[in-house]
C-alpha positions in Angstrom: 88.9 183.8 220.7 90.6 184.8 223.9 91.1 183.0 227.2 89.4 184.5 230.2 90.6 184.2 233.8 88.3 184.4 236.7 89.3 186.8 239.5 87.1 185.2 242.1 84.7 188.1 242.3 82.6 187.1 239.3 84.6 189.2 236.8 87.0 188.0 234.2 90.2 189.3 232.5 92.0 188.0 229.5 95.1 185.8 230.0 98.1 187.7 228.7 101.2 186.0 230.1 103.0 184.1 227.4 104.9 181.0 228.5 107.3 179.2 226.2 107.9 175.4 226.4 110.8 173.5 224.7 110.6 169.8 224.0 113.7 167.8 223.1 113.5 164.3 221.6 116.7 162.4 221.3 117.8 159.2 219.6 121.2 157.6 219.4 120.6 156.6 215.7 118.4 159.1 213.9 117.3 162.7 214.1 113.7 162.8 215.5 111.2 164.6 213.2 107.5 165.3 213.2 105.1 167.0 215.5 104.8 167.1 219.3 101.6 168.0 221.0 101.3 170.2 224.1 98.3 169.6 226.3 96.7 170.1 229.7 94.7 167.0 230.5 92.8 166.2 227.3 92.8 169.8 226.2 95.3 170.4 223.4 97.1 173.7 223.6 98.9 173.3 220.3 101.5 171.4 218.3 105.0 172.3 217.2 107.3 170.6 214.6 110.6 169.1 215.7 113.6 170.8 214.1 116.9 169.0 214.8 115.0 167.1 217.6 113.7 170.3 219.3 110.3 171.9 219.3 109.4 175.3 220.8 105.8 176.3 221.7 104.5 179.5 223.2 101.0 179.9 224.7 99.0 182.6 226.6 96.3 180.1 227.4 97.4 179.0 230.9 95.3 180.2 233.8 96.9 181.9 236.8 98.3 179.4 239.3 99.9 176.0 238.7 99.1 173.9 235.7 100.6 170.6 234.6 101.5 170.7 230.9 102.3 167.5 229.0 104.1 167.2 225.7 103.6 164.0 223.7 105.6 162.6 220.8 103.8 159.9 218.8 107.1 158.3 217.6 107.7 156.6 214.3 109.3 153.3 213.0 112.7 154.3 214.5 111.7 156.0 217.8 109.2 155.0 220.5 106.4 157.3 221.5 107.1 159.3 224.6 105.7 162.0 226.8 106.8 164.3 229.7 105.1 166.7 232.0 106.1 169.9 233.8 104.2 172.0 236.4 104.1 175.6 235.2 103.0 178.4 237.5 101.7 181.6 236.0 101.5 184.6 238.4 
């Protein structure tokens, strides 16, 4: 399944620009582990596992223009849940 981008003239082209996001979860007492989820609104783009507190995720699913991407960490018994957002522009 591919993502299609509208060009404004009724035709579409596949999204091909890859964007890489890095999430870093820190704790003063333990090394964070587990998945983080990358999403736009309620649409999940994908998940990535934390390795040494860092997760890297690459997607080609963003449309042209500015999009706010949020990463969410559900937390565990040692670390509270958290999230952060960034505005990414694809040209």
